[in-house]
N, C-alpha and C positions, 0 to 999 in steps of 0.2 A: 504494500499499500504505499502511495506516495504522500509527502507532506503537502500542506496547503499554504500557498503564499497569497497574501492579500495585497492588491495593487490599489493605488490612489486614483486610478482612472474611473470615471463614472459613465463610461459609454454604454454599459449595459442597461437594460431596461429595469425598472423597479420590480418587475415580476420575474426576473431572471433568477433561477435557483442558484446559479454560481455567483451571485453577488451578495456580498455581506454588507448590510446597512451601515453607512459611514466609513466603510473601508474599501469599497470598490470590488471588482470582480475577483474571483479566486481562480488560481490556475494550479495544476498539480506540478510537483517537482520533487526530486530527490526520493529518499527512502523514508519510511515511518520510523526509523531508528531514533530520529531526533525526538519524536513525540513520546517515545517509550524510555527515555532516560531515567535514571534513579531519582525518585523524588526526594531522597534524603539530602542531596546536595543542591537542591533547587530552592530559590527564593520564592516564598508563598505570597501571592498577590491576591487580595479580595476585591472583587468588582462590585460597585454600587452603581446600578444603572436601571432606570425605569423602563427601558426598552429591551425586552427579552432577546430579540434577534441581535441586537447590537452587543449585549452582554455575552451571548454565545459566540459571536464572532471574536470578540476580544479575548475570550477564554481559549478558544481555539488557537489564536495567535500566541498567546502566552505558553500554552501547553506544547506548542512546537519547539520551543526554545530549550536548549540543554541546561540553562541556568535559571529558568523561570517556570512557574506553575500556577495556575488558578486554583486558589484554596476554597473558592466558592463565589457565589454571587447573589445578590438580592436586589429587589426594586427600590428599596430605600434604606436609610440608615436604621430607622426603628426595626425594620425586618432583619437587619443584619446584626444588630447590637449584641445579642447574646452569643452568637457564634464567634464573632470578631474578638470579643473580650475575653474568650478562653485563652489562658497563657500558651504561647507558642503556636497559636492558630494561624496567624497572619503576620507577615513582616511589613506589609504596606497596603494601603487602601488606594484604589484607582476610582476616584469619584467622577462618574460621567454625569455631566449636567446638560440639560436641554436649553436652559436659559440662565443668563448671568444672575438673575434675581435670586436664584437658589443658593448662591454663594454665601450670602449673609445668613441664611437660615441654617444651612448644613455645617459649615466649617467650624463655627464656635462651639457647637455641641460636640463634634468629633474631637476637637482639641481638648475640651474639658473632660470628656468621658474616656478618650483613649490617647492620653498625652504622649506615650511613647512610640505610636505608630504613625509614620509619615504618610501624608496624603499628597497624591498628584491629582490635579484637577484636569480633566479633559472635557472641553467646552467648545461649542460652536461660536461663541460670543468673542468679539474682537478683543485681542490681548492687550491692545494699547490702552484700554480703560480697565479691563478686568484682571489682568495678570497681577498687577500691583495690589489690587483689592483682595485677591485670593492669598497672596503672600502675606499681607497684613492681617488677614483673618486666620492664619495659621497653616496655610498649605506650604508644602515643601517644593511645589512646582506647579507650573501651568503650561499646558500645551493645547493648542487649538485643534479642533476636530478634523480639520482639513489636512493636517500634517500626515505625511506617508508613514506606514507602519514601522519602517526603520527608525525614524525620528521619535516615534512613541516609545519604541523598545529602548532607545538611547536615553530618553527622559526617565523611564522607569529605573533603569540601571544607575543613573546619576542619583536619583533620590535615595536608592537603596545604599549608596555610598555615603549618605548624609550630606549630599550636596544639594543646593537649590538649583532647580531647573527653570530656566527661561529660554525662549528661542534666541538666537544669535541677535536678530534685530531688536527684540525686547531689551536684551542685556545691554546692547549699545545704547538704547534710549535711556535707560535707568543710569548708566555710568555718565552719559552726557549731562543729564539733568542734575546729577550730583556735583559734577565739576562746575556746571554753571551757576549753582546755587552757592557756591563759595565766593564771596566778594573779593577775596584776596588772590583767587586763581589757584590752579593746582599747586601743591607743595610737595609733589612727589619726590623731587630730586633737588638737593641743596648743592650749590656750586662750591 
């Protein structure tokens, strides 16, 4: 059996059975060996996503990786609370939001009730406004839904390393604003 690779192209119709919502069409490649790796050495990611088809596609993507595995998924945080709170159950939450307004509802509760578990937000809303909002609300990273699967996997791996993930463009935007907010200019190098 071959592994499934998710493409960011959206050329297939919504009814196409080989299309994973939000991730594009699926193509077969390689062997199933990747999907059957030992779960003991894999990082456990719990998905919170109100769209079952999307959650299943994300779970399949995670389970194909040698170092990642989906430890479960639920439609909302209240549905996931008991399972995720068990010690050792999950190392990270992938919070999939349909609208940016959900950020202020979900993240403060997650940070209060699960302070040791990092959260990566996956959202279709524009990162120029919402990425900083997510970070200030306690997320460890923010990635837009339109990003290709390899970028999402990179974001997950960054957050698992205790790094903050923002896209390259968003990182530059934040750094530029920090530099511009200092009236004396950057003091990185002293002559």
